[in-house]
ROGU-303532 format. One record per residue (C-alpha): z, y, x. Coordinates in steps of 0.02 Angstrom, whole numbers. Last residue first. Example, Ala and Ser with C-alpha at 12.3 -4.5 7.8 and 13.67 -1.06 7.14 Angstrom:
BEGIN
@w:357	v:-53	u:684
@w:390	v:-225	u:615
***
This chain:
BEGIN
@w:1990	v:-12	u:-1510
@w:2172	v:4	u:-1459
@w:2328	v:-46	u:-1556
@w:2485	v:30	u:-1484
@w:2616	v:-36	u:-1366
@w:2776	v:42	u:-1302
@w:2856	v:2	u:-1134
@w:2822	v:174	u:-1062
@w:2638	v:169	u:-1112
@w:2540	v:14	u:-1158
@w:2372	v:13	u:-1247
@w:2306	v:-133	u:-1347
@w:2128	v:-200	u:-1365
@w:2079	v:-126	u:-1197
@w:2040	v:-299	u:-1125
@w:2174	v:-278	u:-992
@w:2301	v:-232	u:-1127
@w:2255	v:-385	u:-1232
@w:2264	v:-497	u:-1080
@w:2433	v:-426	u:-1028
@w:2506	v:-462	u:-1200
@w:2431	v:-637	u:-1204
@w:2495	v:-681	u:-1032
@w:2668	v:-610	u:-1069
@w:2682	v:-695	u:-1238
@w:2666	v:-871	u:-1169
@w:2758	v:-956	u:-1315
@w:2613	v:-945	u:-1439
@w:2582	v:-882	u:-1616
@w:2754	v:-832	u:-1682
@w:2796	v:-784	u:-1503
@w:2667	v:-643	u:-1519
@w:2773	v:-557	u:-1652
@w:2935	v:-573	u:-1554
@w:2852	v:-514	u:-1393
@w:2775	v:-364	u:-1480
@w:2944	v:-324	u:-1557
@w:3029	v:-326	u:-1386
@w:2888	v:-223	u:-1311
@w:2917	v:-81	u:-1435
@w:2774	v:-57	u:-1558
@w:2687	v:110	u:-1585
@w:2606	v:145	u:-1753
@w:2446	v:112	u:-1851
@w:2500	v:-50	u:-1933
@w:2418	v:-222	u:-1911
@w:2461	v:-241	u:-1728
@w:2513	v:-424	u:-1732
@w:2378	v:-505	u:-1839
@w:2231	v:-394	u:-1790
@w:2282	v:-400	u:-1607
@w:2296	v:-589	u:-1621
@w:2117	v:-605	u:-1684
@w:2053	v:-485	u:-1551
@w:2144	v:-585	u:-1416
@w:2073	v:-748	u:-1486
@w:1894	v:-682	u:-1483
@w:1923	v:-613	u:-1306
@w:1985	v:-784	u:-1248
@w:1827	v:-864	u:-1316
@w:1716	v:-748	u:-1214
@w:1826	v:-768	u:-1060
@w:1826	v:-957	u:-1055
@w:1995	v:-1037	u:-1021
@w:2054	v:-1020	u:-1200
@w:2242	v:-994	u:-1224
@w:2307	v:-1153	u:-1306
@w:2359	v:-1211	u:-1479
@w:2376	v:-1036	u:-1551
@w:2479	v:-1049	u:-1708
@w:2439	v:-1021	u:-1894
@w:2431	v:-1205	u:-1937
@w:2305	v:-1229	u:-1797
@w:2218	v:-1084	u:-1711
@w:2111	v:-1132	u:-1560
@w:1962	v:-1224	u:-1635
@w:1957	v:-1136	u:-1804
@w:1969	v:-966	u:-1716
@w:1831	v:-1014	u:-1595
@w:1718	v:-1076	u:-1736
@w:1744	v:-916	u:-1837
@w:1706	v:-810	u:-1684
@w:1545	v:-907	u:-1650
@w:1490	v:-888	u:-1832
@w:1522	v:-701	u:-1826
@w:1425	v:-686	u:-1662
@w:1278	v:-784	u:-1735
@w:1278	v:-674	u:-1891
@w:1281	v:-518	u:-1783
@w:1137	v:-584	u:-1676
@w:1033	v:-628	u:-1831
@w:1061	v:-454	u:-1900
@w:1187	v:-432	u:-2037
@w:1131	v:-347	u:-2197
@w:1174	v:-163	u:-2212
@w:1326	v:-131	u:-2317
@w:1307	v:-41	u:-2479
@w:1417	v:105	u:-2521
@w:1455	v:147	u:-2702
@w:1519	v:321	u:-2744
***
């Protein structure tokens, strides 16, 4: 069965373009150059990192999360907390899981 995707609305296209610009601006050679100061940009980066780090549907021990995030940026604690606060990742008893 063939599914067709609905065309993007103007708002969706604008959001996708914004996200692509943010990722190009803050990710260089596969690493995060700096954590964005502006909330909207920070959320784009957190979603990008969540997709890179939590790519399997399983729990991740904190040590592994730290190792994976360190590949992108040295301040793993700030990024980890930011992703949890944003609801992108859940934390329970030192184990992390991909959120929505």
